[in-house]
C-alpha positions as CSV (number, residue, x, y, z in Angstrom):
1,M,-26.7,24.3,12.5
2,A,-24.9,21.3,12.3
3,E,-21.4,21.0,13.4
4,K,-18.9,20.9,10.9
5,T,-17.3,17.7,10.2
6,Y,-14.3,16.9,8.2
7,T,-13.2,13.3,6.3
8,A,-10.0,11.2,6.9
9,R,-8.8,12.8,3.7
10,Q,-9.4,16.3,4.3
11,L,-7.4,15.8,7.9
12,A,-4.5,14.2,6.2
13,E,-4.3,17.6,4.2
14,R,-4.5,19.7,7.3
15,F,-1.9,17.8,9.4
16,E,0.6,17.2,6.5
17,V,0.4,13.4,6.8
18,A,-0.7,10.5,4.8
19,G,-4.6,9.2,4.9
20,S,-3.7,5.8,6.2
21,T,-1.8,7.7,9.2
22,V,-5.2,9.4,10.3
23,R,-6.9,6.3,9.6
24,G,-4.6,4.9,12.3
25,W,-5.7,7.8,14.6
26,L,-9.0,7.1,14.1
27,S,-9.1,3.3,14.5
28,R,-7.0,3.9,17.5
29,R,-9.9,6.3,18.8
30,L,-7.3,9.3,19.4
31,L,-10.1,11.7,18.0
32,T,-12.8,11.7,20.3
33,G,-16.3,12.0,18.8
34,A,-15.2,10.7,15.0
35,Y,-17.8,8.1,13.8
36,L,-18.0,5.9,10.5
37,Q,-20.6,6.8,8.0
38,K,-22.0,4.3,5.8
39,T,-23.1,4.8,2.0
40,E,-25.6,3.7,0.2
41,L,-23.2,1.0,-1.3
42,G,-22.2,-0.3,1.8
43,D,-19.1,1.4,2.3
44,S,-18.2,3.5,5.1
45,Y,-15.9,6.4,5.8
46,W,-14.6,8.6,9.0
47,L,-16.3,11.5,9.9
48,V,-14.7,13.9,12.5
49,P,-16.4,16.9,13.9
50,E,-14.8,20.0,14.4
51,S,-15.2,20.1,18.0
52,A,-12.7,17.1,18.1
53,L,-10.0,19.0,16.9
54,K,-10.0,21.4,19.3
55,N,-7.2,19.9,21.9
56,F,-6.3,17.3,19.1
57,V,-2.0,17.2,19.2
58,P,-1.0,14.8,16.5
59,P,1.3,11.8,18.2
60,K,4.8,12.2,17.1
61,P,5.9,10.1,14.0
62,G,7.4,6.5,14.7
63,P,6.1,3.2,15.4
64,V,2.9,2.6,17.6
65,P,4.2,1.8,21.2
66,K,3.3,-1.5,22.1
67,A,1.4,-2.4,25.4
68,K,3.8,-3.1,28.1
69,P,3.9,-6.7,29.3
70,A,2.7,-7.9,32.4
71,Q,4.7,-7.9,35.5
72,S,6.9,-10.9,36.0
73,N,6.9,-12.9,39.2
74,G,10.5,-13.7,38.5
75,K,10.1,-17.6,37.3
76,K,11.0,-18.6,34.0
77,R,8.0,-20.1,31.8
78,G,8.8,-23.7,31.4
79,A,11.5,-24.0,34.1
80,K,11.5,-27.7,35.8
81,K,11.7,-27.7,39.6
């Protein structure tokens, strides 16, 4: 028997967030095992297996954290010697 899958819309309803929020989680690969399903018309939509939800904790609301900047060597860019 095939594992039950959920669409982004179904997950948005389940977690009470916007569909765009769920699609953001999916594009950031926060739900392991999620995949894009192609339609006959060439469109695609996300499907998430039920097993991916077992240990999933939705991220806290707010902006997506930015990557930390690389370590500086103490020298300013473009500074003349």
